[in-house]
N, C-alpha and C positions, 0 to 999 in steps of 0.2 A: 816395472814389475811385469813378468810374463803372465799372460792369461792362461789359466788352467784349461787344459783340453781333456775332455772326457774320452776315454777309449771306448769304442763300441763293444758291448758285451757280445761274446761269441757263445752261442748255445753249445752244450755238449754234443759230441758226435751222434748220440742216440736221438737227439732232437732234430739234427740236421737231416738225417737220413733214416727213415723208419724201415726201409726194406733194402737190405744189402744183397748184392749179387756176387756170388763166388765166381770170379772170372778166371781163376787160375786153371790153366790147362794141365791136367794130371800128367805125371811123368810116364805113366804106363797104363795100358788098357785094363790091367788088373785092379786099378783104382776106380773103375767105372762099372756101375750096375746098369744093365739095360733090360727092358721088357720088350719083347719082340711081338708085333701083331701083324698078321697077314691081311693086308688090305688090297692085295693084287687080284684076287679071284682065281689064282693059280693054286690048286691043291698042293699042300706040302711045302710051299715056298717059305712060310714062316718058320717051320721046323728046320729047313735047310739053312736059312739065314742065321737062325739061332745057333746051330752047330758051327757054322763058319765063324760067327762072332766069338763063340766060346774058344774055338781053336786059336783065335788071335789074342786070347787072354781076357776078354771081357767077362764079367760076372753076369751070366744070363739068368735072371731071376724068374722069368715067366715067358712062355710062348703061347699065344692064343690067336683066335680069329678076331678080325676087326669088322664091325658092321658096315662102316662106310668104306666104299671102294675108292682107290686112288690110282690115278694114272702116273703119278710122280715116281721118281726113283725111290724116294722114301720121304716120310714126314717125321720130324723129330719133335716130340712134345716134352717140355721140361719147364722147371720153375727157377726161381732166383738162385737156389743152392746148386744148380747143375749147369750153369751157363758155360763154364770152361769145359766141363765134361761133354756137353753137347757139341762143342767145337771139335774135340778129338773124335767123337763119333762121326761127325760130318766129314772129316778128312778121309775116313774110310769109304765114304761115298763120293770122293773127289770134290767135295764142296757142293754137290748137286742135290743134297737132301734139303727139304723145305723146313726151316725152323718154325715152331709154333710155341712161342713163349707165353706162359700163363703166370702172371704176377702172383696169383693166389695159390699156386701149386706148392705143396710142401715136399720135402725130401730131395734126395740127390739122384734118384733113378731117372734115366732118360728112356722115354718110350720111343721105340723105333717102329713105325708103321711102314712096312715094305709095300711098295706100289708096283703096278704093272710095268713101270719103266725101269725097274731094277734088273741088272744083268749079273753083276758080281762085285765083291768088295775089292778095294784097291790092294795092290801089292804093298809091301813095306816101303819101298822106294816111292811109289806113287802117293801113298799116304803122307809120307814126310814132305814131298813136294807140295801136295795139296794143303798141308798144314801151314807151310811157309806162304803159300798164295792167299789163304784165308786170312792169315795174320792173327794178331792177338784179339781176343774177344773184348767187346765193349760192354759196359753196363747197360742193359735195356732201359727204355724209358720208364720212369717211375722208381728206379732203383739207383743205387750208387755202388761203385766197385769195392769189392772186398776180396783180397787174395788169401784164401784159407788153406787150400790144399797143401 
């Protein structure tokens, strides 16, 4: 007589992963909201970048000054709902923006803090090449992948 084998119980997905990261890269810039902050110390650079990003189709929801100065090309601040969106934004900076993931952050907006190292956004061809080089986003530590977009 065969010995009964208990199957291990598998918890429902909501118990397996409490924080899901949307890693889908949106098909167009129009699917991405950005807030632009000038951390460069150069007067007007935030406004200029905001206008350039809007011209590329991004939904620019805010342009403001940043208290903390940055020498980086840009710093991207985002939460679990904007991982894929931040990847698309970073491609416009040729993958040179510094990602700052905050697991507690809510919403899909990506903050773009332009730094002193910024010169210009990538052309469409350069953006597409950078996106291919960056590759598909991964779920950040403490999250699991969710493809929602």
